[in-house]
C-alpha positions in Angstrom: 173.2 119.2 77.9 175.3 117.9 75.0 173.9 114.8 73.1 177.5 113.3 73.4 177.0 113.5 77.4 178.4 109.8 79.3 176.2 107.6 80.1 175.1 106.9 84.2 177.2 104.9 86.1 179.5 105.0 83.3 183.4 106.0 84.2 185.0 109.0 83.7 188.5 110.5 84.3 188.8 113.6 86.3 192.1 115.8 86.4 193.4 118.0 89.1 195.4 120.6 88.1 198.7 120.5 89.2 198.4 123.7 91.1 195.8 121.6 93.2 197.0 119.6 96.5 196.1 116.6 95.3 196.9 117.3 91.6 196.2 113.9 89.3 194.0 111.8 87.6 190.9 109.7 89.1 188.6 107.5 87.9 184.9 108.9 88.3 181.6 107.0 88.4 178.7 109.4 86.9 175.3 109.2 89.2 173.4 111.5 87.5 172.9 113.7 84.0 170.7 116.9 84.2 170.4 119.5 81.8 172.7 121.8 83.7 175.2 119.4 85.3 177.2 116.2 85.9 177.1 114.8 89.2 180.1 112.4 89.7 180.7 110.3 93.3 183.8 111.8 94.3 187.2 110.4 93.6 188.4 107.8 96.0 192.1 108.0 97.2 193.8 105.1 99.1 190.0 104.8 100.5 189.6 108.2 101.5 187.4 110.8 99.3 189.8 113.2 97.3 189.1 116.8 98.5 187.3 118.8 96.4 185.6 121.8 96.5 183.5 124.2 95.1 184.5 126.6 92.3 187.6 123.6 91.9 188.4 123.9 88.2 188.9 120.5 86.6 188.8 118.6 83.5 186.6 115.4 82.6 187.6 113.0 80.0 185.3 110.3 78.7 185.0 107.7 76.2 181.7 107.6 74.2 182.4 104.5 71.8 185.5 104.8 69.8 185.8 108.5 70.5 187.6 110.2 73.5 185.6 113.6 74.7 187.0 116.3 77.2 185.6 119.4 78.7 186.7 121.8 81.6 184.2 123.2 83.9 183.7 124.3 88.0 182.6 122.2 90.7 179.7 124.0 91.7 178.3 121.7 94.4 179.7 118.8 96.9 177.8 116.6 98.5 179.1 115.5 102.2 176.8 112.6 102.7 177.4 109.0 103.2 178.6 108.7 98.9 180.2 112.1 98.4 179.7 113.5 95.3 180.7 116.0 93.2 178.5 118.5 90.5 180.0 120.1 87.6 178.4 122.5 85.5 178.4 121.5 81.4 180.8 124.0 79.7 179.0 126.0 76.8 181.7 123.9 74.8 183.0 120.6 74.4 185.9 119.3 72.4 186.3 116.1 70.7 190.2 115.2 71.2 192.8 114.9 68.3 195.0 111.3 67.9 198.0 112.8 69.7 195.5 113.2 72.7 194.2 109.7 72.5 194.4 107.9 75.9 197.7 106.1 76.4 198.0 102.9 78.9 201.2 101.3 80.0 201.6 97.9 78.2 204.3 95.3 77.0 203.0 93.8 73.8 204.9 92.1 71.5 206.2 94.0 68.0 207.9 93.7 65.4 209.2 96.3 63.1 211.5 96.8 59.9 212.6 100.7 58.6 210.5 101.1 55.2 212.0 99.3 52.5 214.5 97.6 54.8 215.3 93.9 55.1 216.3 93.6 58.6 213.2 92.8 61.2 213.4 93.7 64.9 211.6 91.9 67.1 210.9 94.2 70.9 207.8 95.2 73.2 205.7 98.6 73.4 206.2 100.3 77.1 202.5 102.0 76.3 200.2 101.9 73.5 197.4 104.6 72.6 195.1 104.8 69.4 197.7 107.1 68.1 200.8 105.3 68.4 203.2 103.5 70.7 206.0 103.5 72.7 208.9 100.8 72.1 211.8 99.4 73.9 214.1 99.3 71.1 217.3 96.9 70.7 218.6 99.3 68.3 218.6 103.5 67.7 216.5 105.0 65.2 215.8 108.6 63.7 213.2 111.0 64.1 211.3 110.8 61.4 212.0 107.2 60.2 209.3 105.0 58.8 208.2 101.7 60.0 206.6 98.8 59.0 205.2 97.8 62.2 203.4 94.8 63.3 201.5 94.4 66.8 200.2 91.3 68.8 197.3 92.6 70.7 196.7 90.6 73.4 192.5 89.1 72.8 192.6 91.2 69.3 194.7 89.7 67.0 197.4 91.0 65.0 198.0 94.4 63.4 199.9 95.6 60.4 200.9 99.7 60.4 203.0 102.3 59.5 204.4 104.5 61.6 206.9 107.7 61.8 209.4 108.0 64.5 208.8 111.1 66.7 211.8 110.4 69.3 214.1 108.2 70.4 215.8 108.5 74.1 218.4 105.9 75.5 217.8 104.5 78.1 219.2 101.1 80.3 217.5 98.7 82.7 218.5 95.7 84.2 219.6 94.3 80.7 221.2 96.6 79.6 221.1 99.6 77.5 218.1 100.0 75.0 216.3 102.9 73.4 213.1 104.2 73.9 211.4 105.1 71.1 208.1 107.4 70.0 206.0 106.2 67.2 203.0 107.8 65.6 200.5 106.0 63.4 200.3 107.3 59.9 198.9 104.5 58.2 196.6 102.7 59.8 192.8 100.5 58.9 190.6 102.2 61.1 188.7 99.1 62.0 192.8 98.2 63.4 192.6 101.3 65.4 189.1 100.7 66.9 190.9 97.2 68.5 193.8 98.9 69.9 191.3 101.7 71.5 188.9 98.9 72.4 192.3 97.3 74.3 193.7 100.5 75.7 189.6 100.8 77.3 189.8 97.5 78.8 193.7 97.9 80.4 192.2 101.5 81.9 189.3 100.0 83.2 191.3 97.7 84.7 193.6 100.2 86.3 191.0 102.1 87.2 189.2 99.1 89.4 192.8 99.1 90.9 192.7 102.5 92.2 189.1 102.0 93.7 190.5 99.3 95.6 
């Protein structure tokens, strides 16, 4: 067992591969931890336990503080009692996800941005956010590698100033007309501010997970 193992009653996410009949990401609760395995309450979809069988390969993601961990392993047991559980063997090693793999959630957050060195300030909103960057619904077209001064107003967390680099820009249309979806990676950010963003992301993820479990 790893010292960075999740805690009993902690929520984790189980990912079933695209080839699985019920492929997708599902929230699960940790029921028990042993030296050789992690016992999870089986994921539920629309009130029914998601069919997972012994031998299925799954990915487990979970947070400890501000760090996101992931491991891939095999289901070694399925308990079909009243509260169905799945037992997942501990892998030989576990990787700490890099910044580009930060958990990302949908969120409409006010954002102001300007090209670094520019005078014009634009006001927009995010489409999603993570500890590593944002997807912005921009009123203007930007170019890949443009550097931006960014100010985010995170609900319950305050204002955060950062610098980001545009990694993609795609034209889109909505009820209000044409806009641009601009993906931005944070390149200069105070780590305490990043933790504030991660805290907000985790709150949003817990909210979405609770809704999925209903």
